Phi, psi and omega in degrees: 000129182297149174296314179237131179229120181244133181227114169054045181280143171233126179236146185235151163247101188061235181273356186268123176278114183268328179237130190238084174070042183280135173227140176202158176237141174233119179281147180299134177086001183263167166245124179240139180239150172241124178247150177172163179290166175302135180083006180285339179114013183297311180296324179299321179297316180296318178296325178289321177297317186278359175090359177295322174243140177261126180293144176284328180220162175093177183225152175230121178243133176234121184056043175067016178234138179295133175238354178293130180098348177268165187290156176303321179298319179292328178293320175299318178300326179288341177118019178245127176237151185237120173258102190285165173297138178087011172071300178055051172282166176275100189303324187271003177254154177287170177303314182295320180295321175299316179295319180292332174299328178294334180259017189301325183274359181266153179242351186276094186298321181296317180292327178294316178299317178297317181291331173300319178293321181298311184290329176289336174288318178292321184234076185303332181298332181292325179291338178274347186237028189300330183261359181281141175292135184297331181294345181260007179273160176290167178300318179294321177294323178292326176297316177299317180297319180296321177289321179294320180298319176299319180294334179294345174278355183051063184283156169269330178227129177246128177261114184250119183249109176051057181295339182267001186301121175079008183264154174289159180304321181295315180290326175299318178295323178296314180301315184286331173297318180293320177302318178297317179298316180301314179296316184284315188272322179268354181060029180276126175285142184228131170252117190247127171251128190204136176283332179279089186298319183298316179296314181299315182290332178283337182269320185273165174263331184221145183222154175237142175252121183252134178219120177051046173084002180233147171281127180249351181198144173210143181183176171298151179297327177299317179288322180297322181293340178264355182282132183301316182295319179296317179301316185286312189271335185240337181252000175075020179255115182292149185301322180297321179294323178297316179296320179296320181295316178299318181295321179293323180292321180295318178298315179300319184297325184268001177282000000 
């Protein structure tokens, strides 16, 4: 049984339908990615799952229980956290205060203390900046803080929206290495929305392609990376180049 099961959801911004009958399954312990152009509806899906937007139609089940229509706080209590695009840390709070906000709904003090040590192991820079106001941190440091704050809720499912946005290639690689560790070591299931398609497909096991509010393709990431349309539109490989590569491989095979 999938950890998260979405069936035929429709979400609106005012009169505009942003999500049009979307369905997806996410297996426990997996990393799943959603790819699509700007404005395709990727962020809207995450907002609908986390309760920021309420779907007009369809159902969302988490651990076999309906969560569509309940409050964002209750969804966090169920085990889903959302790291939104643009970080959205509390600028006027310190790093430590931001982290503690992530554990606001928890009562287990010993567990909170232990998780503080865990997130500082993933993001060592945070342990060096505990008293610094978050608003004075760099964009990359704020991204780390936003992810660490989410981990303090001890989630079963983490929704990551554009974690590499605005980061240098080196810092982007660091972030994705940490995402992989979180998934492997904490057994946290991850739904990833990302513009860097090559990085996302190399990190995730399964992917969905979203276009104008609808899924137009879904497959394992290994298969998606071999798809000509995905190569051309998301990986920057022109169709002609793909055909030439295949032709060269066939020639090489028969030599």
